[in-house]
C-alpha positions in Angstrom: 0.1 0.0 -0.1 2.9 2.4 0.9 4.1 1.8 -2.4 1.4 3.0 -4.0 1.7 6.5 -2.3 5.3 6.4 -3.3 4.5 5.9 -7.1 1.9 9.0 -6.5 4.9 11.1 -5.0 7.0 10.1 -8.3 4.1 11.3 -10.5 3.1 14.4 -8.4 7.1 15.4 -9.0 6.6 14.8 -12.6 3.3 16.5 -13.1 3.2 19.2 -10.7 6.3 19.8 -9.2 8.6 20.1 -11.5 6.2 22.0 -13.8 6.3 24.6 -11.3 9.5 25.2 -9.6 9.0 28.9 -8.5 6.2 28.1 -6.8 7.9 24.9 -4.9 10.9 27.0 -4.0 8.8 29.5 -2.6 6.9 27.3 -0.2 10.4 25.5 0.9 11.3 28.4 2.6 7.8 29.7 4.4 4.0 29.6 4.2 1.6 32.4 3.9 -1.7 30.6 3.6 -5.0 32.9 3.4 -7.3 30.4 5.2 -7.5 28.1 8.0 -9.9 25.3 7.1 -11.0 22.7 10.1 -12.3 19.6 8.2 -13.4 16.3 9.2 -10.8 13.5 9.3 -13.0 11.8 6.8 -10.9 10.4 3.6 -13.1 11.6 1.2 -13.2 15.6 2.5 -9.9 16.6 1.4 -9.9 20.1 1.8 -7.5 21.2 -1.0 -9.2 18.5 -3.3 -12.4 19.7 -3.2 -11.2 23.6 -3.4 -8.9 22.8 -6.1 -6.6 24.8 -4.0 -2.7 24.8 -4.4 -0.3 23.8 -2.4 0.2 26.5 0.4 -3.2 27.8 0.1 -4.8 26.5 3.4 -3.8 25.8 6.4 -5.5 22.9 7.6 -6.7 20.8 10.9 -8.7 17.9 10.5 -10.2 15.6 13.4 -13.2 13.5 13.7 -16.4 15.3 12.8 -14.6 18.7 12.5 -15.2 19.4 15.9 -13.7 22.8 17.6 -13.6 21.7 21.2 -13.8 24.5 24.0 -10.2 24.7 25.5 -8.6 22.7 23.6 -4.5 22.6 23.7 -4.1 21.3 20.3 -6.4 23.4 18.7 -5.9 26.4 20.4 -2.1 26.3 19.1 -3.1 26.0 15.8 -6.0 28.8 16.1 -3.1 31.2 17.6 -0.2 29.9 15.0 -3.1 30.6 12.1 -4.3 33.8 13.4 -1.3 35.7 15.2 1.6 34.4 13.2 0.3 33.1 9.6 -2.4 36.1 9.5 -5.0 34.0 7.8 -8.0 36.3 6.6 -10.8 32.9 7.0 -11.4 30.3 9.5 -13.7 28.1 8.0 -15.5 25.2 9.6 -16.3 22.4 7.1 -18.8 19.7 7.6 -20.2 17.2 5.4 -22.8 14.8 4.2 -22.6 11.1 5.5 -20.7 12.1 8.5 -19.5 9.0 10.9 -19.2 11.4 13.7 -22.5 12.9 13.3 -24.3 9.7 12.9 -22.2 8.2 16.1 -24.0 11.0 18.0 -27.3 8.8 18.2 -25.4 5.6 19.1 -23.7 4.2 22.4 -20.7 3.3 22.4 -18.3 1.2 25.0 -15.1 2.2 22.6 -12.7 4.4 24.9 -12.2 7.7 23.1 -14.9 7.8 20.8 -17.6 8.7 23.3 -15.5 11.3 25.1 -14.9 13.3 21.8 -18.4 13.2 20.7 -19.4 14.9 24.2 -17.9 18.3 22.2 -20.9 17.8 19.5 -23.7 16.8 22.1 -25.7 20.1 21.9 -26.0 19.3 18.4 -27.8 16.0 19.3 -30.1 18.0 21.9 -30.8 20.8 19.9 -31.9 18.8 16.8 -34.0 16.0 19.0 -36.2 19.0 20.3 -37.1 20.0 16.7 -37.3 16.6 15.2 -37.5 13.9 17.8 -35.1 10.9 18.4 -33.9 9.0 16.2 -36.8 6.6 16.6 -39.4 9.0 16.7 -38.5 11.2 13.8 -40.8 11.2 10.9 -38.0 12.4 8.1 -34.6 10.9 9.1 -32.8 12.3 5.9 -33.6 15.9 6.9 -33.0 15.1 10.8 -29.3 13.5 9.4 -28.7 16.6 7.5 -29.6 19.1 10.3 -27.6 17.5 12.5 -24.6 17.9 10.3 -25.5 21.6 9.5 -26.0 22.3 13.2 -22.3 21.0 14.3 -21.2 23.4 11.6 -23.2 26.3 14.0 -21.9 24.9 17.2 -18.2 24.8 16.1 -18.5 28.7 14.9 -19.5 29.3 18.1 -16.9 27.4 19.9 -14.3 29.1 17.5 -15.4 32.5 19.1 -14.3 31.0 22.8 -10.6 31.2 21.8 -9.2 34.7 22.3 -7.1 34.9 19.5 -9.8 34.3 16.9 -12.1 36.6 19.0 -10.0 39.4 19.1 -9.0 38.9 15.4 -12.7 38.9 14.7 -13.7 42.1 16.4 -10.7 43.7 15.1 -12.2 42.8 11.4 -8.8 40.8 10.8 -10.6 37.5 10.0 -14.2 36.3 8.9 -15.5 32.9 9.8 -17.4 30.8 7.3 -19.5 27.9 7.7 -18.9 25.3 4.4 -20.9 22.1 4.1 -19.4 19.6 1.6 -22.3 17.2 -0.2 -20.2 13.9 -1.3 -23.2 13.0 -3.5 -22.6 16.1 -5.8 -18.9 17.2 -4.8 -20.6 20.7 -4.1 -19.6 23.0 -1.2 -22.3 25.4 0.1 -22.1 28.3 2.7 -23.6 27.4 6.0 -25.5 30.9 7.4 -23.8 31.5 11.0 
């Protein structure tokens, strides 16, 4: 399997890297992405690929469910670096259709880490259950599932604003926060109103 990735790297060097040496030489000395993209770890939701971005355009943080946990040291470091040092102008929270993390909100698990991670999104389930009913009582399961995915984007945008670096930069007009939804079935990105 790794051999396939190495072969892919050889193709990348031949078809991309060697055809734009100035761009890659510049990247070899530093980065200046315009956006921080917080996305799900799902292998079907590659930020650079779905946006057709060039290497170096997007600073990426990925985790299960594109979650922004309040007070998280890992994410806090990413946010401070992106906002204070890279001076990104946009922070995007990108959710997507068929998100396994959002499906897992409806199921109990005896696994060690997943349930505690998903507690960072449990307010999503509570809110959607009030509107649509729980999974067994909902009349429109597809609409409920999509609403969970959308509501998760809203919650994570709100959680971003609990980080001082983000809050200060947004208040100063230095960054814009945007929710985006990726539909796996169509390949389309759409803005989710905050």
